[in-house]
C-alpha positions as CSV (number, residue, x, y, z in Angstrom):
1,M,-49.1,-74.6,104.5
2,L,-49.5,-77.9,106.4
3,A,-47.8,-79.8,103.6
4,F,-44.9,-77.5,103.7
5,L,-44.5,-77.8,107.4
6,L,-44.7,-81.6,107.3
7,L,-42.1,-81.9,104.5
8,A,-39.8,-79.6,106.4
9,A,-39.5,-82.2,109.1
10,L,-38.3,-84.9,106.7
11,S,-34.6,-84.0,106.9
12,P,-32.2,-86.4,105.2
13,P,-29.6,-87.8,107.6
14,G,-26.4,-85.8,107.6
15,L,-27.8,-82.9,105.6
16,E,-28.7,-80.9,108.7
17,D,-25.1,-81.3,110.0
18,T,-23.6,-80.3,106.7
19,I,-25.7,-77.1,106.6
20,R,-24.9,-76.1,110.2
21,Q,-21.2,-76.7,109.7
22,S,-21.1,-74.8,106.4
23,L,-22.8,-71.8,108.0
24,E,-20.3,-71.8,110.9
25,R,-17.3,-72.3,108.6
26,H,-18.2,-69.5,106.2
27,H,-19.7,-67.1,108.7
28,A,-23.3,-67.0,107.6
29,P,-26.0,-66.6,110.4
30,G,-28.9,-68.1,108.5
31,A,-29.9,-70.1,105.4
32,V,-33.0,-71.6,103.7
33,V,-33.0,-74.7,101.6
34,A,-35.9,-75.8,99.4
35,L,-36.0,-78.9,97.1
36,V,-38.8,-80.1,94.9
37,R,-39.4,-83.2,92.9
38,G,-42.0,-82.8,90.2
39,T,-44.9,-81.1,91.9
40,K,-43.9,-82.1,95.4
41,V,-41.8,-80.3,97.9
42,E,-39.4,-82.9,99.4
43,Y,-37.4,-80.6,101.6
44,L,-38.0,-77.1,102.9
45,Q,-36.2,-75.8,106.0
46,G,-34.8,-72.6,107.5
47,H,-31.6,-72.8,109.4
48,G,-30.0,-70.3,111.9
49,F,-31.1,-66.7,112.2
50,A,-32.8,-64.3,110.0
51,D,-31.8,-61.5,112.4
52,W,-28.7,-62.3,114.5
53,P,-28.8,-59.4,116.9
54,A,-32.5,-60.1,117.7
55,Q,-32.0,-63.9,117.6
56,R,-35.0,-64.2,115.2
57,P,-34.8,-67.6,113.5
58,V,-35.3,-68.1,109.8
59,D,-38.8,-68.9,108.8
60,A,-38.8,-70.9,105.6
61,E,-42.3,-69.7,104.7
62,R,-42.0,-66.0,105.5
63,S,-38.3,-65.0,105.7
64,A,-37.4,-63.5,102.3
65,F,-33.8,-63.7,101.3
66,R,-32.0,-61.5,98.8
67,T,-31.2,-63.6,95.8
68,G,-28.8,-61.4,93.9
69,S,-28.5,-62.4,90.3
70,V,-31.0,-65.2,90.7
71,S,-33.2,-62.2,90.0
72,K,-32.4,-62.5,86.4
73,L,-34.4,-65.6,86.1
74,I,-37.5,-63.8,87.3
75,T,-36.7,-60.9,84.9
76,A,-36.4,-63.4,82.0
77,L,-39.8,-64.9,82.8
78,V,-41.3,-61.4,82.8
79,V,-39.7,-60.5,79.5
80,L,-40.7,-63.8,77.9
81,D,-44.3,-63.2,79.1
82,Q,-44.3,-59.9,77.1
83,V,-42.9,-61.8,74.1
84,R,-45.7,-64.3,74.3
85,Q,-48.2,-61.5,74.4
86,G,-46.7,-60.0,71.2
87,R,-45.5,-56.8,72.9
88,L,-41.8,-57.7,72.4
89,R,-39.9,-59.7,69.9
90,L,-36.7,-61.6,70.6
91,D,-34.9,-60.6,67.4
92,E,-36.2,-57.0,66.9
93,D,-33.6,-54.3,67.0
94,I,-34.4,-52.4,70.2
95,S,-31.5,-49.9,69.9
96,G,-34.0,-47.1,69.2
97,R,-35.8,-47.6,72.5
98,L,-33.2,-45.7,74.5
99,T,-30.9,-42.9,73.2
100,G,-27.4,-43.9,72.4
101,L,-27.7,-47.7,72.4
102,P,-25.6,-49.5,69.7
103,S,-27.2,-51.2,66.8
104,P,-27.9,-54.0,66.2
105,L,-29.2,-54.9,69.7
106,T,-31.9,-57.4,70.4
107,L,-33.6,-59.1,73.4
108,R,-31.8,-62.3,72.3
109,H,-28.5,-60.6,73.0
110,L,-29.7,-59.2,76.3
111,L,-31.1,-62.5,77.6
112,T,-28.0,-64.5,76.7
113,H,-25.4,-61.9,77.9
114,T,-24.1,-61.4,74.4
115,P,-24.8,-57.6,73.7
116,G,-21.0,-57.1,74.0
117,F,-21.3,-54.5,76.7
118,D,-18.5,-53.2,79.0
119,D,-19.0,-53.7,82.7
120,R,-19.5,-51.2,85.5
121,Y,-19.8,-51.5,89.3
122,I,-19.4,-47.9,90.7
123,G,-22.8,-46.3,91.2
124,K,-25.0,-49.3,90.5
125,S,-26.7,-49.1,93.9
126,A,-28.3,-46.4,96.2
127,R,-28.3,-46.4,100.0
128,T,-32.1,-45.8,100.1
129,F,-35.0,-46.1,97.8
130,G,-35.3,-42.3,97.9
131,E,-31.8,-41.9,96.5
132,A,-32.3,-44.5,93.8
133,L,-32.4,-43.5,90.1
134,P,-35.5,-44.3,88.0
135,L,-34.6,-47.2,85.8
136,P,-34.6,-45.2,82.5
137,V,-32.4,-42.5,84.1
138,F,-29.9,-45.1,85.3
139,L,-29.8,-46.8,82.0
140,A,-29.2,-43.5,80.1
141,R,-26.6,-42.2,82.6
142,F,-24.5,-45.4,82.9
143,R,-24.8,-46.7,79.3
144,P,-21.7,-48.8,78.6
145,A,-19.6,-49.0,75.5
146,R,-19.8,-52.0,73.2
147,I,-16.5,-53.9,73.5
148,A,-17.3,-57.1,71.5
149,P,-19.5,-57.9,68.5
150,P,-23.1,-58.7,69.5
151,G,-24.1,-62.4,69.5
152,E,-20.5,-63.7,69.4
153,V,-19.0,-63.3,72.9
154,S,-20.7,-64.0,76.2
155,I,-19.7,-61.2,78.7
156,Y,-22.0,-61.2,81.8
157,S,-24.0,-58.0,81.8
158,N,-26.1,-56.6,84.7
159,Y,-26.8,-53.6,82.5
160,G,-28.1,-55.9,79.7
161,F,-30.7,-57.5,82.1
162,A,-31.7,-54.1,83.6
163,L,-32.3,-53.0,80.0
164,A,-34.4,-56.1,79.3
165,G,-36.5,-55.3,82.4
166,F,-36.9,-51.7,81.2
167,L,-38.2,-52.9,77.8
168,A,-40.7,-55.1,79.6
169,E,-42.0,-52.3,81.8
170,Q,-42.1,-50.0,78.7
171,S,-44.1,-52.5,76.7
172,A,-46.5,-53.1,79.5
173,S,-46.7,-49.5,80.7
174,R,-46.2,-50.8,84.2
175,P,-43.2,-50.4,86.6
176,F,-41.1,-53.4,86.5
177,A,-41.6,-54.4,90.2
178,A,-45.4,-54.2,89.7
179,L,-45.1,-56.2,86.5
180,A,-43.2,-59.0,88.2
181,A,-45.7,-59.1,91.0
182,E,-48.6,-59.2,88.6
183,R,-47.2,-61.7,86.1
184,V,-45.1,-64.0,88.3
185,F,-45.4,-63.6,92.1
186,G,-49.2,-63.2,92.1
187,P,-50.2,-66.2,89.9
188,L,-47.7,-68.5,91.7
189,E,-48.9,-67.3,95.2
190,M,-45.4,-66.1,96.1
191,R,-46.6,-63.8,98.9
192,H,-43.2,-63.1,100.4
193,S,-41.4,-62.0,97.2
194,S,-40.7,-58.6,95.7
195,F,-38.4,-56.4,93.7
196,L,-39.0,-53.7,96.2
197,L,-38.6,-53.5,100.0
198,P,-42.1,-53.2,101.4
199,T,-42.3,-52.7,105.1
200,E,-44.3,-55.9,105.6
201,L,-41.6,-57.9,103.8
202,R,-38.8,-56.3,105.8
203,Q,-40.4,-57.2,109.1
204,T,-39.9,-60.9,108.5
205,A,-37.1,-60.9,106.0
206,A,-33.6,-62.4,106.5
207,L,-31.5,-59.4,107.1
208,P,-28.2,-59.1,105.3
209,H,-25.2,-59.6,107.7
210,V,-21.5,-59.1,107.7
211,W,-19.1,-61.0,110.0
212,R,-16.9,-58.8,112.2
213,G,-14.7,-61.4,113.8
214,A,-16.5,-61.6,117.1
215,G,-20.0,-61.7,115.8
216,Y,-22.4,-60.5,113.1
217,E,-23.6,-57.1,112.2
218,T,-26.7,-56.3,110.1
219,I,-26.3,-54.2,106.9
220,D,-28.8,-51.6,106.1
221,W,-31.2,-52.3,103.3
222,D,-30.3,-50.6,100.1
223,Y,-31.7,-50.4,96.5
224,L,-30.1,-51.5,93.3
225,N,-30.4,-49.0,90.5
226,D,-30.3,-51.9,88.0
227,A,-33.1,-53.6,89.9
228,P,-34.2,-56.2,87.3
229,A,-30.7,-57.6,87.4
230,G,-30.4,-58.2,91.1
231,M,-33.1,-56.7,93.4
232,H,-35.3,-59.7,93.9
233,M,-36.0,-61.3,97.3
234,S,-38.1,-64.4,98.2
235,S,-38.7,-66.8,101.0
236,G,-37.7,-70.5,100.6
237,A,-41.4,-71.5,100.3
238,D,-42.0,-69.0,97.5
239,M,-38.9,-70.3,95.6
240,A,-40.2,-73.8,96.0
241,R,-43.4,-72.7,94.3
242,L,-41.3,-71.2,91.5
243,L,-39.3,-74.4,91.1
244,V,-42.5,-76.4,90.8
245,H,-43.8,-74.0,88.1
246,L,-40.5,-74.1,86.2
247,L,-40.5,-77.9,86.2
248,K,-44.1,-77.9,84.8
249,L,-43.4,-75.5,82.0
250,P,-44.7,-77.0,78.7
251,D,-42.4,-74.7,76.8
252,R,-38.9,-75.1,78.0
253,D,-37.1,-72.8,75.6
254,A,-35.8,-70.8,78.6
255,L,-34.0,-73.9,79.8
256,Q,-32.6,-74.9,76.4
257,P,-29.3,-73.7,74.9
258,Q,-29.8,-70.4,73.2
259,F,-26.1,-69.5,73.0
260,T,-22.7,-71.2,73.4
261,H,-19.3,-70.2,72.3
262,H,-18.8,-73.5,70.6
263,P,-21.2,-76.5,70.3
264,R,-18.5,-78.9,71.7
265,L,-17.8,-76.8,74.8
266,E,-19.5,-77.6,78.1
267,G,-21.9,-74.9,79.3
268,A,-24.4,-72.7,77.5
269,V,-27.0,-70.1,78.4
270,G,-30.8,-70.2,77.8
271,W,-33.1,-67.3,78.3
272,G,-31.4,-66.1,81.5
273,F,-30.7,-69.6,82.7
274,F,-27.1,-70.9,82.7
275,L,-26.7,-74.5,81.6
276,G,-24.2,-77.0,82.8
277,R,-23.6,-80.5,84.2
278,S,-23.3,-81.7,87.8
279,R,-22.9,-85.3,88.9
280,G,-23.3,-86.2,85.3
281,R,-26.7,-84.5,85.0
282,E,-27.7,-81.5,83.1
283,W,-28.9,-78.5,85.1
284,A,-30.3,-75.0,84.4
285,G,-30.0,-72.3,86.9
286,H,-28.2,-69.2,88.3
287,D,-26.1,-68.1,91.2
288,G,-26.4,-64.8,92.9
289,G,-24.5,-62.7,95.3
290,Y,-24.6,-59.2,96.9
291,A,-23.6,-57.5,100.1
292,G,-24.9,-59.8,102.9
293,A,-26.5,-62.3,100.5
294,A,-25.7,-65.4,98.4
295,A,-28.0,-67.8,96.6
296,R,-28.3,-70.6,94.0
297,L,-31.2,-72.0,92.1
298,R,-30.8,-75.1,90.0
299,L,-33.2,-77.3,88.0
300,F,-32.4,-80.8,86.8
301,P,-35.2,-81.1,84.2
302,D,-34.5,-84.7,83.2
303,Q,-34.7,-85.8,86.8
304,G,-37.7,-83.5,87.6
305,V,-35.7,-82.0,90.5
306,G,-35.0,-78.5,91.5
307,Y,-33.5,-76.7,94.5
308,F,-32.9,-73.3,96.0
309,V,-30.3,-72.4,98.6
310,A,-29.8,-68.9,100.1
311,V,-27.8,-67.4,103.0
312,N,-27.9,-64.0,104.5
313,A,-24.2,-63.2,104.3
314,S,-21.7,-62.8,101.5
315,A,-20.8,-66.5,101.8
316,M,-21.0,-68.2,98.4
317,G,-18.7,-70.9,99.8
318,A,-21.5,-71.9,102.2
319,V,-24.0,-72.0,99.3
320,Q,-21.8,-74.2,97.3
321,E,-21.2,-76.7,100.1
322,I,-24.8,-76.9,100.9
323,A,-25.8,-77.2,97.3
324,E,-23.3,-80.1,96.8
325,A,-24.8,-81.8,99.8
326,V,-28.3,-81.4,98.5
327,E,-27.3,-82.8,95.1
328,Q,-25.6,-85.7,96.8
329,H,-28.7,-86.5,98.9
330,F,-31.4,-86.1,96.2
331,L,-29.8,-86.9,92.9
332,P,-28.7,-90.4,91.6
333,P,-25.0,-91.3,91.8
334,P,-22.9,-89.9,89.0
335,P,-22.3,-92.3,86.1
336,E,-18.9,-93.9,85.7
337,P,-16.5,-91.6,83.7
338,S,-16.0,-92.8,80.1
339,W,-13.4,-90.3,79.0
340,Q,-10.6,-91.5,76.7
341,P,-7.6,-89.3,75.9
342,P,-7.7,-88.1,72.3
343,A,-4.9,-88.9,69.9
344,A,-2.4,-86.1,69.7
345,G,-2.2,-84.6,66.2
346,P,-0.6,-81.7,64.3
347,G,-1.5,-78.2,65.2
348,E,-0.5,-74.6,64.9
349,P,0.0,-73.6,68.6
350,G,2.0,-70.4,67.8
351,R,-1.2,-68.7,66.6
352,F,-2.9,-69.2,70.0
353,T,-0.1,-68.6,72.6
354,G,-0.1,-65.5,74.6
355,W,-1.9,-63.8,77.5
356,Y,-5.6,-63.7,78.1
357,R,-7.8,-61.8,80.6
358,L,-11.3,-62.6,81.8
359,A,-13.5,-60.4,79.5
360,R,-15.7,-59.1,82.2
361,Y,-14.0,-56.1,83.9
362,P,-14.6,-52.3,83.9
363,R,-12.7,-50.7,81.2
364,A,-13.9,-47.1,81.6
365,T,-13.7,-46.5,85.3
366,L,-10.9,-46.4,87.9
367,D,-12.1,-49.6,89.6
368,K,-10.2,-51.3,86.8
369,V,-7.3,-51.2,89.2
370,G,-9.0,-54.2,90.9
371,L,-7.2,-56.3,88.3
372,L,-3.9,-55.3,89.8
373,F,-5.0,-56.8,93.2
374,G,-6.5,-60.0,91.8
375,A,-10.1,-58.8,92.7
376,L,-11.3,-59.2,89.1
377,G,-9.5,-62.4,88.2
378,A,-6.0,-63.3,87.0
379,D,-4.4,-63.1,83.6
380,L,-4.0,-66.5,82.0
381,R,-0.9,-67.5,80.0
382,I,-1.2,-70.0,77.2
383,G,2.2,-71.4,76.3
384,R,3.6,-73.8,73.7
385,G,4.3,-77.4,74.6
386,P,6.1,-80.2,72.8
387,D,4.7,-81.8,69.7
388,D,2.5,-79.0,68.6
389,T,0.6,-78.8,71.9
390,L,-0.6,-75.9,74.0
391,L,0.0,-75.6,77.7
392,M,-2.9,-74.2,79.6
393,P,-2.9,-73.9,83.4
394,K,-5.5,-75.8,85.5
395,L,-7.1,-74.3,88.5
396,D,-4.3,-75.6,90.7
397,G,-1.7,-74.1,88.5
398,S,-0.4,-77.3,87.0
399,P,-0.1,-77.4,83.2
400,R,-2.8,-79.1,81.0
401,R,-1.6,-80.3,77.6
402,M,-4.0,-79.4,74.8
403,T,-4.0,-80.8,71.2
404,Q,-5.7,-79.2,68.3
405,A,-9.1,-80.8,67.4
406,G,-10.4,-78.3,64.9
407,P,-9.6,-74.9,63.4
408,L,-10.3,-73.1,66.7
409,L,-10.9,-76.1,69.0
410,W,-8.4,-77.8,71.4
411,D,-8.9,-81.0,73.4
412,S,-7.0,-81.9,76.6
413,L,-4.7,-84.8,76.6
414,D,-4.9,-85.0,80.4
415,D,-8.6,-84.9,81.3
416,D,-12.1,-84.4,79.9
417,Y,-11.8,-80.8,79.0
418,R,-11.7,-78.7,75.8
419,C,-11.5,-75.0,75.0
420,A,-12.0,-72.9,71.9
421,F,-10.8,-69.6,70.5
422,R,-12.3,-66.8,68.4
423,A,-10.6,-65.2,65.4
424,D,-11.5,-61.6,64.4
425,S,-12.2,-60.5,60.8
426,S,-8.5,-60.3,60.1
427,G,-7.9,-63.9,61.3
428,S,-6.1,-62.8,64.5
429,I,-7.1,-64.6,67.7
430,S,-9.1,-62.2,69.9
431,H,-10.6,-64.4,72.6
432,L,-10.2,-67.7,74.5
433,F,-13.4,-69.5,75.5
434,T,-12.8,-71.7,78.5
435,D,-16.4,-73.0,78.4
436,G,-19.6,-72.2,76.6
437,T,-20.2,-68.9,78.5
438,T,-16.8,-67.8,79.8
439,A,-14.6,-65.6,77.6
440,F,-11.1,-64.3,78.0
441,E,-9.8,-61.5,75.8
442,R,-6.3,-61.5,74.4
443,V,-4.0,-58.9,75.9
444,A,-0.6,-57.7,74.8
445,W,2.2,-58.7,77.2
446,W,2.9,-55.1,78.2
447,R,-0.7,-54.7,79.4
448,T,-0.7,-57.8,81.6
449,V,-1.0,-57.5,85.3
450,V,2.5,-58.8,85.8
451,A,4.1,-56.2,83.5
452,Q,1.9,-53.4,84.8
453,R,2.8,-54.2,88.4
454,A,6.5,-54.1,87.5
455,V,6.0,-50.6,85.9
456,F,4.3,-49.4,89.0
457,F,6.9,-50.6,91.5
458,L,9.7,-49.3,89.3
459,C,8.2,-45.8,89.2
460,L,7.3,-45.9,92.9
461,T,10.9,-46.7,93.8
462,A,12.0,-43.7,91.7
463,F,9.5,-41.4,93.3
464,F,10.6,-42.4,96.8
465,A,14.2,-41.7,95.8
466,L,13.3,-38.3,94.3
467,V,11.7,-37.0,97.5
468,L,15.1,-37.3,99.2
469,G,17.1,-34.1,98.7
470,S,20.4,-36.0,98.8
471,V,19.3,-38.1,95.8
472,R,18.1,-35.1,93.8
473,R,21.4,-33.3,94.4
474,Q,23.3,-36.3,93.2
475,W,21.2,-37.1,90.2
476,L,19.9,-33.7,88.9
477,P,21.2,-30.2,88.2
478,E,19.7,-27.5,90.5
479,L,17.3,-26.3,87.8
480,L,15.5,-29.7,87.7
481,R,15.3,-30.5,91.4
482,A,12.2,-28.5,92.3
483,P,9.9,-29.8,89.5
484,A,11.2,-33.3,90.1
485,A,10.4,-33.1,93.8
486,L,6.9,-31.7,93.2
487,T,6.2,-34.4,90.6
488,A,7.3,-37.2,92.9
489,H,5.4,-35.8,95.9
490,A,2.2,-35.4,93.9
491,F,2.3,-39.0,92.6
492,L,3.2,-40.5,96.0
493,L,0.4,-38.5,97.7
494,H,-2.0,-39.7,95.0
495,F,-1.0,-43.3,95.8
496,A,-1.5,-42.7,99.5
497,G,-4.8,-41.0,98.8
498,L,-6.1,-44.0,96.8
499,G,-5.2,-46.2,99.7
500,L,-7.0,-43.9,102.1
501,V,-10.3,-43.8,100.1
502,L,-10.4,-47.3,98.8
503,Q,-9.0,-49.2,101.8
504,V,-9.7,-47.1,104.9
505,I,-12.7,-44.8,104.3
506,T,-14.7,-47.4,102.2
507,P,-16.2,-50.2,104.4
508,D,-15.2,-53.7,103.5
509,F,-18.6,-54.8,102.2
510,E,-18.8,-51.7,100.0
511,R,-15.4,-52.5,98.5
512,E,-16.6,-56.1,97.9
513,M,-19.6,-54.7,96.0
514,G,-17.3,-52.7,93.7
515,F,-18.0,-49.3,95.3
516,A,-21.6,-49.7,94.3
517,Y,-22.7,-46.5,96.2
518,G,-20.0,-44.4,94.5
519,L,-16.8,-43.1,96.1
520,S,-16.2,-40.7,99.0
521,P,-16.1,-37.0,98.1
522,V,-12.5,-37.1,99.2
523,M,-11.8,-38.9,96.0
524,G,-12.3,-35.7,94.1
525,L,-9.4,-34.1,95.8
526,V,-7.3,-37.3,95.5
527,Q,-7.8,-37.4,91.8
528,A,-6.5,-33.8,91.4
529,L,-3.1,-35.0,92.6
530,P,-2.0,-36.9,89.4
531,L,-2.9,-33.8,87.4
532,I,-0.7,-31.7,89.6
533,G,1.9,-34.3,89.1
534,L,1.6,-34.1,85.3
535,I,1.8,-30.3,85.3
536,A,5.0,-30.6,87.4
537,A,6.3,-33.3,85.1
538,G,5.7,-30.9,82.1
539,W,7.5,-28.2,84.0
540,Y,10.4,-30.6,84.4
541,L,10.4,-31.5,80.7
542,V,10.4,-27.9,79.6
543,R,13.3,-27.1,81.8
544,L,15.1,-30.2,80.7
545,A,14.7,-29.3,77.0
546,G,16.0,-25.8,77.7
547,T,19.2,-26.8,79.2
548,R,22.1,-29.1,78.5
549,A,20.8,-31.4,81.2
550,W,19.0,-33.4,78.6
551,K,22.4,-35.0,77.8
552,T,22.6,-36.3,81.4
553,P,21.6,-40.0,81.7
554,A,20.1,-39.5,85.2
555,A,18.0,-36.5,84.1
556,L,16.8,-38.4,81.0
557,T,16.0,-41.4,83.1
558,V,13.8,-39.4,85.5
559,A,12.0,-37.9,82.5
560,G,11.4,-41.4,81.2
561,V,10.0,-42.5,84.5
562,F,7.6,-39.5,84.6
563,L,6.4,-40.3,81.0
564,L,6.1,-44.0,81.8
565,Y,4.0,-43.3,84.9
566,A,1.7,-41.0,83.0
567,G,1.0,-43.8,80.6
568,W,0.5,-46.2,83.5
569,L,-2.1,-43.8,85.1
570,A,-3.9,-43.5,81.8
571,E,-4.0,-47.3,81.4
572,W,-5.7,-47.7,84.7
573,N,-8.2,-44.8,84.3
574,L,-6.5,-42.8,87.1
575,L,-6.2,-39.6,85.2
576,G,-9.2,-37.3,85.9
577,W,-12.4,-38.3,87.6
578,R,-13.3,-41.5,85.9
579,Y,-15.9,-42.8,88.3
């Protein structure tokens, strides 16, 4: 304890100011930062407040912070412990362990985010421990579809890690939280760490907060149904102990590349640990975020350095700035860049041009509409440039020229970057890999967000026109006016109802979580409206077919709009109660 307190006082010049300014800029009330070198803790300090309303400061030894998906590193350690004991095997097909799982499916797939699972946000959390679903019940009820072949495409999967945790508790005949305490927290003397929310931990924990413009409000503790994927919380001192342990591991398989989309791409994943480069040095680690929490753990094994940063607000920007400052203070300067532009050569760009979408998004539930608002990433357009090059947008939107370096590999002519593609069994391009662990799926132009927004606004304009009696009298014969009016009103009311539930009734932080607690009961009524609209549209089409009005361009156009909108609703999972 004394060593921890003494080291906490050794603050590098400028780092304290950077941390304070980052917390203010990104509206986070408190933070903890821990850095170790070898077996020594070089920096450990709490900053700001663990409980803003009570003005209780962060205690680096006792204030446990939620770590979000940094939890997956603990889960990986627990699972690998069961593998070492011979209770689990990395390459055994585990599809028979839970009804309905696809085959083949292995722990290797789960620990590298390559089971090919669809994603889901709605219903992943419960407001209280009493409302939480037992892990096997959650896994059975929310089992995702497989959308990509296993072991070929990295699509980040909370479900996959929750399933890995379940397999560990099943093999050990112990609840996962107890297993983590027994096999990780206990041996490492991590006394302020848990996958549960025990009273003694909550009394000193860093409470999750949300910024309300004039100050902070605390958020009630909740419970993640997929607990092994994101329920962990630890103090800064406990995470320092974990960092020391990880740097001392004689077997570093967890920190070695176990999967990458292409060996020449930057980035890979080990057993739960993402791998990358920063300041020219290789790191292994994970970021995490949840309502009222953000965190980062990184190890630089070659330098024998590791650090942990956490804040008690949804402020990943603060975590990133603090982490950059920590790396600047404690790592050697980056080496001089040695990149040389490749020679442009012949290629076949036409095979790769088109639209691509980040592969991680919910395909089966209505929160897929987040794509339309940019909440789940933006579609990416790969165009054709001169001299057999591809044009790929950079983060700032400017074009990056790419030249073909292999059958599915392309190198940048403008900077030190490369990407790769995946071809399916027929030879058609199915995915773009922007790095070793990030995949974009190819989408048809008519399914892009740009095209789908255009369809929506076209239909919305028509519906607004049809609710006006003067327009209906001008466009339609009398027999079609009533069903047209009912259809337009139903679809417009549905749109208004979605706005009411998703933007007004649902609190901001729940919306940021992807409606993790589920949707308001009002949503059940709202989702009845498009079905009423479809019935009314069917009434319109029957009357249209039974009269000569089908020869009228305006009447046919209205019918086309109704059919187009029905397809649009189906595309975005807005028909029925898909949540």
